[in-house]
C-alpha positions, 0 to 999 in steps of 0.5 A, a space after each residue: 500500500 506504499 512505495 514500489 508495491 503501490 506503484 506496481 499495483 496502480 500500473 497493473 490495474 491500469 493494464 486491466 489486471 485483477 490485482 490482489 494487494 496483500 498488505 499488513 495494515 488493512 486500513 492503510 491498504 483500503 485507503 491506498 486502494 481507494 486512491 489508486 481506483 480514483 487515479 486509474 479508475 476501475 472499469 465497470 465491465 470488470 476489466 481491471 479490479 483491485 482487491 485488498 487482503 490482509 497479509 503480514 509477512 512477519 507472521 507465518 500464520 498470516 501467510 498461511 491464512 492469506 494463501 488459504 483465502 487466495 486458493 479458495 477464491 481465485 481460479 487462477 494466479 498469473 503473476 506473484 510479485 514478492 515485494 515487501 521489505 523491511 530495511 535496517 531495523 533495530 534487532 527485532 523478531 517476527 511472531 515466529 522468532 526469526 530475525 525481522 529482516 530475514 524473516 520478512 524479506 526471505 522466509 515470509 516470501 518463501 512460504 508465500 510462494 511455496 503455498 501458491 505454487 500449485 495455483 501458479 503451475 495450474 495457471 501456466 504460463 505464469 510468473 514469479 517476480 522477486 524484488 531484491 536489492 543491489 545491496 545483496 553484494 554486501 551480504 553473506 549466508 552464514 548458516 551458523 547464525 542465520 537468525 543473528 543470535 550470535 551477532 547482529 548488524 542491521 546493514 549486513 542482515 538486510 544485505 543477507 536477506 536480499 542475497 537470500 532473495 536472489 538465491 531463492 529465485 535461482 533455486 526456484 527457477 531450477 525446480 520449476 523448469 518445464 512447468 511454464 512458471 518463470 522466476 526472476 529477481 530484480 533490483 529497483 535502484 534507489 527509490 524515494 519510499 518509506 523503506 528507510 524509516 529505521 535509518 537515523 539521519 541527523 536533524 541538521 542533515 535532513 534538508 540536504 538528504 531530502 534535496 539529494 533524494 529528490 534530485 537523484 533517487 527514483 520515484 516509486 513509479 520509476 522504481 517499480 518499472 522493472 517489477 512491472 516489466 517482469 510481470 507483464 512484458 512479452 519480451 521476458 516470456 519464458 525467461 527464468 532464473 535471471 536478475 534484472 535492473 532497469 528492465 535489462 538483464 544484469 550480471 550477478 556476483 559468483 556468491 549469488 549464483 552458488 547453486 550449492 548454497 542456494 539448495 542448502 538455503 532452500 532446505 533449511 528454509 523449508 524446515 524454518 517455515 514448517 513445510 518440512 519437519 
């Protein structure tokens, strides 16, 4: 209901898609949906529709409940955009006891995608889009301390979660070969959103920061272009397991292409979210 997700929802509605907004705060989501409908206009003939569903990625219970409802109500699912993100927050834990950034950015999306996979396969050709970040470059997957119980650095943990996004997309693409479901990850660039709400900027520096962000950062609509492109463009039909920026394929560092790490992360994630005992 804000930032990249809101911009993508509005543009996909403009393309006459039926868009399900999965949002944590129902009141804020309904308000955003009303604003988007007013901007874009929902067509009376039903082409293009916006629906709000409650989804808190910091709660596996909420993820399961959201997916259960989608599977009951929707006959098909053409695109899933994994877009939620929390950035450099103080050390906090999710409802299920996971470090917040890893829990929301990786594990919440991991469970969400797995629970909706059957519907995506039945709707093929369909697409999964995973929003990562260039900051993945500063992350490492430390299997000895995935939950940051031993040490916590908010910047490093964000980067780790974004590296996990790319490894997840890569392993999922491998598993979905031949199903008609494609998976790609992307970085949106530096965007003016409220993602940085946990970052402390000294009061005196705020006017300068605001000026710089206005001059050099992308708007949410500009930042959402690659998500929209991967969700809808015929150019990427059948393309899977790739990483994009500014609507173009980009190279990844070797650590983001390590299939052994990707597979191990997948196996551990399955246990963490309760898909496997």
